Every structure is written in C-alpha cells, then in structure tokens.
C-alpha positions as CSV (number, residue, x, y, z in Angstrom):
1,X,119.6,26.5,-36.8
2,X,116.6,24.6,-35.2
3,X,118.6,24.1,-32.0
4,X,117.7,27.6,-30.9
5,X,114.0,26.9,-31.1
6,X,114.6,23.6,-29.2
7,X,116.4,25.5,-26.5
8,X,113.7,28.1,-26.3
9,X,111.1,25.3,-25.9
10,X,113.2,23.8,-23.0
11,X,113.3,27.3,-21.4
12,X,109.5,27.5,-21.6
13,X,109.2,24.0,-20.0
14,X,111.6,25.0,-17.2
15,X,109.9,28.3,-16.5
16,X,106.4,26.6,-16.5
17,X,107.6,23.8,-14.1
18,X,109.4,26.3,-11.9
19,X,106.3,28.4,-11.6
20,X,104.2,25.2,-10.8
21,X,106.6,24.3,-8.0
22,X,106.6,27.9,-6.7
23,X,110.4,27.9,-7.1
24,X,112.8,30.6,-8.1
25,X,115.4,28.8,-10.3
26,X,116.5,25.5,-11.7
27,X,119.6,23.8,-10.1
28,X,120.0,21.2,-12.8
29,X,118.3,19.9,-15.9
30,X,118.8,16.6,-17.6
31,X,118.1,16.1,-21.3
32,X,118.0,12.8,-23.3
33,X,119.2,13.2,-26.8
34,X,119.4,10.4,-29.4
35,X,122.3,10.1,-31.8
36,X,119.8,10.2,-34.7
37,X,117.8,13.1,-33.3
38,X,119.2,15.5,-35.9
39,X,120.6,17.8,-33.2
40,X,124.1,19.2,-33.7
41,X,125.6,19.3,-30.2
42,X,127.9,22.3,-31.0
43,X,124.9,24.3,-32.2
44,X,122.9,23.2,-29.1
45,X,125.7,24.3,-26.8
46,X,125.9,27.7,-28.6
47,X,122.1,28.2,-28.5
48,X,122.0,27.1,-24.9
49,X,124.5,29.8,-23.7
50,X,122.6,32.5,-25.5
51,X,119.0,31.5,-24.7
52,X,119.3,30.9,-20.9
53,X,120.6,34.3,-20.0
54,X,118.1,36.0,-17.7
55,X,115.9,32.8,-17.3
56,X,115.4,30.3,-14.6
57,X,118.0,28.1,-16.3
58,X,120.8,30.7,-16.2
59,X,122.7,29.0,-13.4
60,X,121.5,25.4,-14.0
61,X,123.8,22.5,-14.5
62,X,123.0,21.0,-17.9
63,X,123.3,17.2,-18.0
64,X,122.9,15.4,-21.4
65,X,122.4,11.7,-21.6
66,X,123.2,10.4,-25.1
67,X,121.1,7.5,-26.5
68,X,122.7,5.3,-29.1
69,X,120.4,4.5,-32.0
70,X,119.0,1.0,-32.3
71,X,117.2,-0.5,-35.2
72,X,115.1,-3.6,-35.6
73,X,115.2,-5.5,-38.9
74,X,111.7,-6.1,-40.4
75,X,112.9,-9.2,-42.1
76,X,114.6,-11.2,-39.3
77,X,113.8,-9.2,-36.2
78,X,117.4,-8.7,-35.2
79,X,118.1,-5.5,-33.1
80,X,121.4,-3.7,-33.7
81,X,123.1,-0.3,-33.1
82,X,123.1,2.1,-36.1
83,X,124.9,5.3,-36.9
84,X,122.7,6.3,-39.9
85,X,119.0,6.1,-40.7
86,X,119.6,3.6,-43.6
87,X,121.9,0.9,-42.5
88,X,121.6,-2.8,-43.4
89,X,121.0,-5.5,-40.9
90,X,124.3,-7.2,-40.1
91,X,122.6,-10.6,-40.1
92,X,120.4,-10.8,-43.2
93,X,121.6,-7.6,-45.0
94,X,118.1,-6.2,-45.4
95,X,117.6,-2.5,-45.4
96,X,114.0,-2.8,-44.2
97,X,114.4,-1.6,-40.6
98,X,112.6,0.4,-38.0
99,X,114.5,2.8,-35.7
100,X,113.4,1.9,-32.2
101,X,115.7,4.1,-30.2
102,X,117.9,7.1,-30.8
103,X,115.7,9.7,-32.3
104,X,114.5,11.1,-29.0
105,X,114.9,14.6,-27.5
106,X,113.4,14.7,-24.0
107,X,113.6,16.8,-20.8
108,X,114.1,13.9,-18.4
109,X,114.2,15.9,-15.2
110,X,114.9,19.2,-13.6
111,X,115.7,20.1,-10.0
112,X,114.3,23.4,-8.8
113,X,115.5,25.7,-6.0
114,X,113.1,27.3,-3.6
115,X,114.7,30.3,-1.9
C-alpha cells in the first residue's frame, strides 16, 4: 500500500511548513489528486486516519480536489477526457496519446494555526 508512504510524505511537508510559519497546527490541507494518479482513495483515507495521529494534521480538515484525466492525440491534436491510460482518440481512433492532466498528486495549500 503506497498510500501510507504518500500520507507520511504529506505529514512531513505539513510539519516542515508549520515549523517555518512558527505555527502549532494545521487547520486545513488541500490535495489535488488526478484520476490516473494510481491512488486508491479508500486506501488513502485509511492511511490518513492512521498516520495523522499525534501530528500537526491531527485536527486538520482534509479537502481533496479530484482532477479528471485528459489526453492529447499525437495524430490529430484532439484533447479528450480519459478513464484509462490507453484509450483511443474519439476523432481519429489513434492510440498514440499523451496524458496531459490527471496523473498529479499535489499539496495545493495548507492553512496553519498560530496559538
């Protein structure tokens, strides 16, 4: 389950940024997760609940922004939403595409609390 290592990385980021801001805890954290990121949301939720105990994220509101995957056809240049990595272009039927959006996993923002 790589979701646990992802959450541990997020905890590290939050603790580092909280220390830089001379704050005590995080009020909210916003993540951006693409539909083709390979993250299983149920596993992320489970890992999140376990990993944040006793950290600056323990009481933080978790906001997740889901990003739909988009591909660009290398043959005709058409951009279209995809649900899998290998999906044909709806216009020219080519399988030669680049995923241009939807594989991301980012910490977009966090709001800290100075007590």
